[in-house]
N, C-alpha and C positions, 0 to 999 in steps of 0.2 A: 273500422275493421281492416280496410286495405293497408293503412299505415302500420297497424300491429303486425299484419302478415309480412309486410316488407321488412320490419325490424327483425321478426323471427327468421325470415329467410337469410338476412344478413348475418345474424348470429350463427345460424346453422352452417352457412358457407364458411365462416371463419373457423368453426369447429372442425369441419372437414379438412380445411387447409392445414390446420395445426396437427391434427391426427395423422394426416398424410405425410407431413414433414417429419413427424416423429418416426414413422415407419421407414421413410427414406434414410434417415440418419442412422437407424439401427442396422441397415444393410450396407452401409458404406464400405467400399473396398479401397484400401490404401495401396499405394504403389511403392516400390522399392526405390527410394531416393533419399538423399541426405536431409536430415532434420534442419529446418531453418533456425539459425542461431543469430542472424543479423537481419533486421528489418531494412528493406531498401527505401529508406526515407531521408537520405542525406544527399540527394541529387541537387545539383546547383539550380537555383531558381532566382528570379528577380526579387528584389526586396518587397515584401508585402506592405500594405498600408498599416500605419499605426492604428491600433484598435483601442478605443477608450471605453471603459465600462464603469458607469457611475456606481458607487458603493451602495447607495440607497435604492437606486433603480434595480440593481441586481438582486438585492435582498427582497424587495417587494415582488419581483418576478418569480423568485424561487419559493417564497413563502406562500404566495397566493396564485400567481399565474400558472406555474407548472403543476401545482397541486390540483387545480381545477382541470387542467388538460388531462392529467393522469386518471382522475376519477371519472371523467367522461369517455375514457378510452376503453371500449368494449373488449377489444382484443387483449388488453392488459389484464382485465378482470377474468377473462376466460383462461388465459395462461396461468394466472395465479390459482384459479380454481383447480386446474388439472396438473399443477406443479410442472409446467413446461415453459419456464422463463427463457427468454432469449439469452444465449450464452455470449461471452465476450468474443469479438471477431478478430482479434489480433494475436491469438495463441497459435503455437506451432503444433505439430502432430503429437508431441508428448504432453500437450496441454500446459505448456510453459510459455513465458513471455520472452521473445527474442530481444537482444540488445537493440537500441534505437536512439533517436534524438530525444526520447522521453525517459528511457530507463536503461540501466546497465546492470546486469546480474553481478552482484557482489557477495555479501556475506551469506545470503541464502543459498548460493550455489558453490561459492569458493570461499571458505572461512578466511577471514582477514586476520592478520597478526594484531597483537595489542597495539603496537606502534602505528600501524595503518589506521586502526580505529581511533586512536587518540588524535592523529593528524587530520582525519576526515578529508574534507575538500580543500583544506588549506595547503597552499604551495610554498609559503614562506617558511623559513627556519626561525622559530621564535615569534616574536610579536611585531606588529607594524611599527614604523618609526614615529614615536610620539614625543621625542625629545626636542626636536627642532620646532620652528614656528608652524602652527596649524592655521590655515586660512579658511574661514567660514565662507562657503560659496552659496549656501542655501540653509534655511532653518525652518523649523516648525515650533512655534512657541505657544500657539493657542491650545486649549484643551488640557488634558492631564497626561498626555503621552508625548513628551517633548523629544526633540532630536535635532542633529545637525548633519549637514553634508560638508565635509572638509577636504582640503587638499594638503598633503604633507609636503615637506621640502623636496621630496623626490618626484613630486608631481602625481602621486597616486591619490585616488579619490576614495573616500570611505564615508559610509553612513554611520553616524554615531548614535548609539542608543544607551539609555541610562537605567538605573534602578529608581523607582519612585521612592520619595522620602518616607522613611520608616520601614522599608522592606529591603534591607541590604541583600544583595546577590539573587533576589527572587527572579527578576526579569532577565538579568544578564546570564545567569546560570541556565535557566530554561532555554533561552535562545541558543546558547552554545551547545548544550547537551543534545537537545532535540535535533539541531542541525546535523550533528554527527551520526545520530541514529538513522535519520532519514537518508543521509548520504550513503551510509553503509547498507541500508536496505536496497539501494539501487537508484535513487532519484538524483536529479541535478539540483544542487543547492549552492548558495553563495559561500564565499570564504568568510567565516565569522571568527574574529579573534577577541579574546578577553584582553583588555589593556587598561592602562591608567592615563587619565587625561588631566593635565594641569592647566587651569584657566589662564594662567599667566602667559602660556605659550600661544594663546589664541589671538587672531586678528581678523578683522572683517574685510572681505574683498570689496573693491569699489563697485557700487551699483547694486549691491544685494538689497533686496526688499522683502518685507514681511507684511502680512495683513494685520491691520489694527482691529480693535473691537467692533468697528463698523464695516469691516470687510474691505477696507481700502488698502491699496498697496502703498506702503511708506518705507523710506530708507531704514535699514536695520541700524540700530545703535547699540552701544554697550549696555544701555539700560534694559533693552529687550533681552540681551544675552543673560543679564543678571536675573531677570524674571524667570527665565528658563531654569537657571541653576537653583533658584529658590524652591523649585518643585521636585528636585531630584536628590538622591541620597549621597551625602558627602563622606569622604574618608576623614579620619581625625586630622590629617595634615592639610586638609583643604583641597586635595585632589579628588577625582571621581573615578570609580570603577565603571568601565564602559564596555560595550561590544562594538568593535569596529568592523563593519561589514563592507568588504571591498567591492567596488563597482564591478559589475559583471563585464566580461569581454564581449565585444560586439555592439550592435545597435539595438536599443530597446524598441519593440513594436507593440507594446501593451500586453495586458494579461490574456490568459486563455480561459474559456468557459469550460465547465465540466459537462457540457452537452454540445451537440453540433460539432462543427469544425470550421477552420479558416478556409473560406472559399477561394482566397487568393494565394493559398499555399498548396501547390500540387502534391507535395509530400504528405499533406494532412488528409489522408483518404479514409480514415476510420472515425466515425463519430466518437467524440470523447467519452460519452456515456457508455460506449461499448468497448472501451479499452480496458483490458484486464488490470494493468498497473494502476489505473485510476480507480476502478471499482475495488480492487484488493487493498488499496490504500486505506479503506474503511477500517480494516482490522488493525493496521499499523498505527493510524491516528488515534484509534480508541485506546490502544496500549499506552500511548504517550500522553493521553488526555488532551490531545490537540483538537478541540472541537470547533475551531473557526476556519474551516476549509472552504474558502470561497475564491472567486475569480481574482479579487484584488490582493490575494496572498499568493499570486502566481505571476510569472513574467516570461514572455517570449522574447528571445534575443536572436537577431539576424547575425550569424557568426560565419567565420571562415575557418575551416579545418581541412587540411590535406588538399588545398587549392579548390575546395568546394564551398559554395555559399548556400546556407540553408537556415532553417529556424530550429533553435534549440529551446526546450521547454523547461522552465525552472519552477520549483516550489520554494517559497521564502516566507519570512516573517513568522518565526516560531515562538514569539514571546507569549502567545496564548496557549501554553502547553504546561505539562507537569502541574504545579500548583499556582502558576501565574496566569494572568489574563491580559498582559500587556499594559494594563492601567494600574497594576498592583496586584492585590489579592484576588484569586479566582473564587467565584461564588460556589456554594455547595450544590447548586442545581446543575452545574456543568456536567454534561454527559448523561444526565437523567431527564432533562427536558430541553426543548428548543425555545427560540424566542416566542413563537406562537404555538403553544401546546394546548389545543382545544380540550383534550381530555382532562388535563390538570385544571384548566379554567372552569370546566363544568363541575368537577368534583368540589372545587372551592365554593362555587356559586350555590350549588344545590345543598351543600352542608353548612351554608352560611359562614364559611371560613373556618369551620371546625375540623375539616379534613387536613391531616398533617402527613406529608410524605415521610418515608423513613430517613431520607437524606436531610430533611429539615431539622432532625433531632441531633445531627452531628455537630461537633465543635466547628467554629468558623475557620480555624487554621491550626496547623501543627506547630510551626514556628514562623516568625516573620520571613525567614529565608526559604522555607519550604512552601508556605501557603496552604491551601486546601488541596490535598492530594491523598487519595486513599485507595485501598483495594478490597476492603470487606464488602462494600455495597456495589462495587463495580460489576456491571452486567454486560458481557461482550455481545450477547444476543440483542440487546435493546439499548445500545449506546446512542445517545441523541446528539446531533450536531446543532450548533447555534442557529444556523440557517440551513434548510434542506439542500442537499447536494444530489443532483440527478444521477451522477455516476454511482454514488453510494446507494441510492434508492433502487437502482437497476442491478445492484450486486447480487449474484446468486450464491448458493452454497459453495460452488467451485471457486468463485472469486474470493470468498472469505477464507476458504481452505488454503488457497495460494498465498494470501496475505499472512495467514497464521503460520505457515511454514517459515516465512521470513522472520516473523516475530520469534518463533521458537528456535531459530538458528543462533540467537544470541545467548551464549553461555553466561553463567553467573560471573565468571571472571571477565568476560568481554563487557558485560553491563557495568561492572565496577570500574573498568578501565575508562569507559566513556564518561561516566558520572564524575570521575576524578577531575576531568578537564573543566568541570563547572567551578572548581576551586572554592568550595564552601569553606567558610572560616571555621565552622564547628564540625568536628568529625561526626557528631550525632546526626546532623542534617544530611550529610553524605550517606551515612549508613541507612537512614530512613528512606531516602530516594531509591537506593539500590534495592532494599528489601521490598519496597512497594512495587517497583518495576518487575522484580522477579515474580512476585505474587500475581500481578496483573498478566504477565507473560503466560504463566501456567494456566490462568483462567481462560485466556485467549485460546491456548492450545487445547485444553480439555473440551471447550465448547465446539470449536470448528472441527476438531478431529472426530467428534461424536456424530456430526451430521453427514459425513461422507465416510467411505471406506478408506482409512488413512494409510494404505500401503503404497509405497512410492520407490523411486530410484531402481527400476527394474533393469536387470542386466543378465547376460548369459554367463554361466560358469560351468565348470566340469568337475565331476567327482568320480571316484572309483566305485564301482558297483557290480555285483554279480549278475544283475539282470540288464546290464547295459547293452547298447546297440553295437558298439565296435570295441573290440579288445577289452571288454569289461568296463569301458568308460561310459558314464551316463551324463548327458547334457541336462542341466537344470537352469531354471530361471530364478535367480535370487532377487530379493527385494528387501526394503526396510519397512518394518511396521512402525510408523512414527509414534503411535500411542504406546507401544511396548518400549521403544527406545527412550521415550520421555518419562517412563515409569508410571503412566496413567493406567496401563493394562498389564496383566500377567501373561507372559509368553507361554507358560505351561498350561494355562487354561484356554489358550487361543487355538482354534482350529481353522484351517483354510481348506475349502473345497474348490475344485476346478475341473472343467471339462474342456475338451478340444473341439473347436468349431472350424468350419471352412466356409467362408462366404455366407454366414448366417445359419448354416446347417450343422447340427450337432453330430459329431463323429464318435464320441465315447460317452460313457457314463461318468459320473463324478469320481474323481480320485481325491484322497484326503492327505493333508499334511498337518500334523499337530505339533505345536510348540516349535516349529522349524520354519523360518522365513525363506523357504525355497520350494519350488514346484518342479517335480522331476518329470522329464519326458521319458516315461518308462517304456518297456519293450512292447506293450500293447499299442501304445501311441505310435511308436516307430513303425510297427507293422501296418497300422492304419494309414500313416502318412506315405509309406512306400507304395502301398496298394493304390492309394488315391493318385499319386503322381505318375505311377507306371501305367495307369489306365489312360492317361492323357498323352496325346501325341504332340510333338513340337511344343512342349510346355515352356512358357516364358518364365523368366525370373520373377516378374510381378505376380505370376499365378502361384508362387510358392510361399504365399503369405497366409499363415494360419492365425487362429485366435484362441487364447485362453480366456474363458469366462470364469472369474474368480469371485468368491464370496467369503466372508469372515464371520466367525461365531466366537464370542468371548467366554462362554461357559457351556457346560454340558447341556443345560436346559435353556440356553439363550436362543435367540432367533438369528437367522442369517442376515448379515448386513447388506447394504447396497452393493451392487456388482461393479467390478472393474473388468473391462475387456482389454487385454494386452495383445496387440497385433505384432507378430514376429515373422521374420523371414527365416525359413529353415531349409537350406539346400541339402539335397541328398544326391550323392553320386558325383560331386565335384569338390574342389578345394576351398570354396568360399566359406567364410565364417558366418554363423547365424547372427542375427541382430534384431534388436527391438525396433519396430517401425513406427508404432503409434500406441497411444493410450487413450481410452475412452472411459470416463467415469459416469456413473449414474448420479444424477443431481437429486 
């Protein structure tokens, strides 16, 4: 009995803390200050130690170890029960992600030109130099995913990746296309170039070794090289289509985890599973069918930029995306179940193998160059990673919404421009990839825009009006209704209601705006604001921050959606301009 009471007391205490934190958050007062657009994480630091993460140890830890920790976490269960999940800890006052060593706002905030999208992270004009001698300085010939590390005659180093025999363009196109989408989304990626390799130009550097079938290091020979080429897809003229991935600048210090942080990097002050750009990457990777997001597909580099030395964080190895899985054809289960899916295993066992999932009835591939890539069964709400990813597991509706906004920022024309850089031989394959990405994009948008109130990009504007405050001019707060802009909802059937608040206290009744994505500061509100501020003596600028509480309804008989609170500075009696200070969304 004492032990039961102790556990009950612990749970009760946690509930009180959570409820209290919810109350505190709702009454938060923002100050008048610039919105953070650059994270201060590029300060010079000593070089951190090289971190090594075993691929199998990491998988076991994420599949079993972390799952057990989560299910035994009482606080996590309580938060899930009352829908009060911990939000990302590196967002700014507008609930966006500042630029950092992890992420740079690109197409989601500042639409890129078609040429910029096609170029992606690549700095060179054209392709790398493959005409002169290529010297093999390392190679991997075991398994079914072969590759080289080579040095060209200019001294540049590249990692060379091939298409598996029988699947022309499958791996190489996926690698190049996904790299450019991920880069345009805002992440750091390698420079990946499509090129042609002629085996006659290759030579082996002195001292290069490979592992034989017994795991022993032996000198590399041309016989080993030929065994590698026997596994990959040749062109008719005996050359090979390849992806040449340029060696990253700086010194590699190993991969990063999607949880915790590097303790020897003072700039790494937010646990990775609480970073919005890693949580929100869940929606982006689901769109691209990239379900192998793990530590060993990342790399931290100790770099020098602007006379500062710091760690820059990269995502890499995108061969397991679109319809490819790096080893050739992607399986039909990708995105539908992980490596250890207990639910699926129980269904199969209890039904004596008679249970058949919907995706198991699908064809195994579209074409050899496309692989298995579809949109009809794609489910953004329940997209499964190959190995559990703690950042993805911690993702909230607000993280998914942030990622979905980036996915939705890619227009049909932009998607086509990037897919063209995959250089498919058959136009039908290119068209299919474009069509499928567009359909998956729209599914991503429809789902994530439905779980939050998808109005965004708030800004002050001014319009002429008879009931205005000064000279017939009325200030309004304009915004974008992302669901309406995407064509998912009808503007004429949409109504917005809003009321004015000050430090948590409601000042007015609801006002309404139908079919119009703007909220007017009408004469009644001006009078309330003037009275409020005139009653205060020596009022500070930080005390002139008010709040609009906004809700959305999509039809006459529909229900009001989750709220958004827009904090804005509204000066009266001086020359300063009003401005949006902060955004708070209901999760």
